[in-house]
C-alpha positions as CSV (number, residue, x, y, z in Angstrom):
1,M,11.2,-18.6,-7.2
2,K,8.2,-16.4,-7.1
3,V,8.9,-12.6,-7.2
4,P,6.9,-10.7,-4.6
5,T,4.5,-8.0,-5.9
6,K,4.8,-4.4,-4.9
7,S,1.9,-4.8,-2.4
8,E,3.6,-7.9,-0.9
9,L,6.9,-6.0,-0.5
10,I,5.1,-3.1,1.2
11,H,3.3,-5.6,3.5
12,F,6.7,-7.2,4.4
13,K,8.2,-3.8,5.1
14,I,5.4,-2.8,7.4
15,Q,5.4,-6.2,9.2
16,A,9.2,-5.9,9.8
17,A,8.8,-2.4,11.2
18,M,6.0,-3.5,13.4
19,R,8.0,-6.6,14.6
20,E,11.1,-4.5,15.5
21,H,9.3,-1.5,17.1
22,C,6.3,-1.0,19.3
23,F,3.7,0.8,17.4
24,D,0.6,2.0,19.4
25,E,-2.6,0.6,17.9
26,D,-3.7,4.2,17.2
27,Q,-0.7,4.6,14.8
28,V,-0.8,1.4,12.7
29,K,-2.5,-2.0,13.2
30,Y,-2.6,-5.1,11.1
31,L,-6.2,-6.2,10.5
32,G,-5.5,-9.4,8.6
33,V,-6.5,-10.7,5.2
34,R,-9.8,-9.8,3.5
35,D,-10.6,-11.0,0.0
36,G,-7.0,-12.2,-0.4
37,E,-5.5,-8.8,0.5
38,H,-3.7,-7.5,3.7
39,W,-5.5,-4.7,5.5
40,Y,-4.2,-2.1,8.0
41,L,-5.8,0.4,10.3
42,I,-3.9,3.7,10.0
43,A,-4.2,6.5,12.6
44,N,-7.0,4.5,14.3
45,E,-9.5,5.7,11.6
46,H,-8.6,4.6,8.1
47,E,-8.9,0.9,7.0
48,V,-6.6,0.6,4.0
49,P,-5.7,-2.4,1.8
50,V,-2.0,-2.8,1.3
51,S,-2.5,-2.3,-2.4
52,E,-3.5,1.3,-1.7
53,I,-0.3,2.1,0.2
54,E,2.0,3.6,-2.4
55,E,5.2,3.4,-0.3
56,F,6.4,2.8,3.3
57,E,9.5,4.2,4.7
58,F,10.3,3.8,8.4
59,D,12.6,6.4,9.8
60,G,13.4,4.5,13.0
61,Y,11.3,6.5,15.4
62,V,8.0,5.6,16.9
63,E,6.2,8.2,19.0
64,G,6.1,7.1,22.6
65,E,8.7,4.4,22.2
66,N,11.6,4.4,24.8
67,E,10.0,7.2,26.8
């Protein structure tokens, strides 16, 4: 069994939060894989590889959800 890397775990956490909640594209958007790494667009202005995201904790609230 292959143990996921820290980057893979963060990617899985972000994907689970995105799947379970409606994030506006100006909050977080998955951009796909580039050079073997998952990339995200944060706050509609920062393109970030998952390896540069140190941690991800979702508090269960998405601005604009259920309004």
